[in-house]
Steps between C-alpha positions, in 0.01 A plus 500: 500500500648455848311598812767691694328435832443129452743295292667167584812545711432862594729591789706178478872478418709184462868520593767230471871470561669345198837397356630452145469120509127506586378835369290367210314258726473773764329732254242232431444451873475877547234542234300204624504640855309797358261278304591717203273309262202669665632831366615399150215331312654250258261576217648853472837596359757595763750783463831434675594861577877486511689776678802641314630803689827502306621339182817415695482194727536625857401305814149579634434740215281290267298178496743213569526209256409245770195709591372493141601136460332394825176682424471361146573148626232535767240623252570221251507239776155609613351479153524854366526487122838607364336690214305710750812625678644831376825662615426874518788746471517877470767748407560813701659820375829380653474119486506272193273207589626273220862539610388459862319173419827363359727621780260391775454159328123541461520436127677167551227383736220616271660313211549189715128484580371646174334799668397774260602860542306824534707817470264784590712750308471302173333679210226237467382542861176696510448751781141586591350762725408379845189660645496463880187365663596660832676825583878497465741695718734651239530319166210675330654835599850404383364372168205735426483377139433146618664208681616246243585139582595197286188335361679165535493532881121519524313182590811303600654380825822670609775340706753755622867406550665774711807483724566629852670838475484861608432786258600865480147622419267254675715387801458142381386340179315173469167359392308826462771685309553206265183608318647845434706398199239280335187709529638846416686599184842667477358827634459328835776722642242781501354334811818505710399811691188305610643151487342362819144590402574380147578151632172492690309608189676229299396233749141620468531475121648150525212381716264636235663353187660171612323169561751414771806641676781309670849607606820303561790698650865393503719594796782254444700812425358818655613857442531799732586862429419712194319237295388364270849503347774651719441268796706299742391137447484236772425129505172452691368159385137612520201465265149635547164479324146633528187576302492830690764741362446741789558233764804365317662842477413567865677184617797562272529849648470373857771236451734755344452721807251750354171586671244408230242754610757778463528411132240715330396257225454212747309716747273652234426161340412368845276800570325457164447132591679374189695258721641462850797720587503472879736215603290431810212403271705274269505122538841341438521159335816289498810610694329750727818588693639679193218754528649612833847564362633853457772538240552869584524596134601858433231644273523880486824569313538635148739476212606825337256417218198442729584808709484707182169344400352576841598865460287500185206311649491653849780755543644822367462397136128413529393801284712351218347151516290528185763659273767260628299176498200552271647677198747449217776550756415183695772279339755684714367322808525158334858574397588620849362183658684274256827686547472476877380140537640321195821690427604602853329315784504143374859491365648685799276380786240241410718254312703423814182436699358279226824301487483442876146367463602272214730328749205408724287188459230707330756654270610153398135414443476796263803375310332160463222675309751684283597205276841652434367846419711791628369698796418859398725509191674837470331651806821504710686718251608826665642653184178661367453698821866599514486609136184701562658662805813590305294643215291704742805639679666584168186673373462697823866605491471607138189706568664660804809583293291659223299700752821627662648600164183686407506683833864602453468605136 
């Protein structure tokens, strides 16, 4: 439906500096700089593809409430029908999207504007086989029995709402990766060994099934390190937008201090002419001086959890990938991720960082959206991890004792 080589705004990125007091108006200005209406025909329904990388609120991790608020306000102000706007969410094997929508204040904003919900994991959502019109790089090989996508996504506009952050598997995550959760089902982790080419295939699919694509990226908070969860957040007061997901991710990478053309998914999308990934070929609208900044974000570190996953996808454990991640044993990996991130990392490390960010102007802005709701109720509790550790040590000691007795008997 979209001509990848000739669509409005190809190779153009709008960038603005913002602050909490003006951010909603700034989002409107940002979108208008891109002439976004040329990319989102009003007669079609528009999916607001919300990013929830964690059910816990954590700065830079998921779509911000002012990002969602500002975009919905802009659409309604410009005449888009409320009933044609759909907030699209997806679960992952380790993230509960419904809990995430509450903790990240998306649900409050949807209710405020009366925006209906689409949960792609809901039982009533029909998944249909997608038959590519052009050759794909990897997805048809990863899913030899067929690539299935939500029928509800076909024939609609999509407006992506990513944030600026680095990522343990893709170096950075942004506009292109935001399609990953919505278009693929909960077996999407099968693609992690080929994640860069998967993102390029998904952009090709989007350009085939959607009537329009637009992306609005929030960098008010931005995250460096082993994202999308275990990051170090910073206040950066930056927002970006484009109808070209490749160009938007390229400029986000460049600003964070990453060479876009060294990022495989950006380079391959550029080479396949699905968008513009070379910063020298991108036109900057708005505050052009931001495009020349270098935030020197560290982007090649791992958590213990991601290091283990990489051993399965690319390292010594590669021969065990299918039995570990594509069999009845796969729940072990979900449990391991939840234990590391939810029971250990956030209570012992992340909560302090989140608290620091709550004391910034943007943190106070988040609290304004909270309407008295607690921030991440129960997530700070260290007792579950300590209890699990004690139980594990006790079990290990008991097994060692029994083994020693057996040896000595």
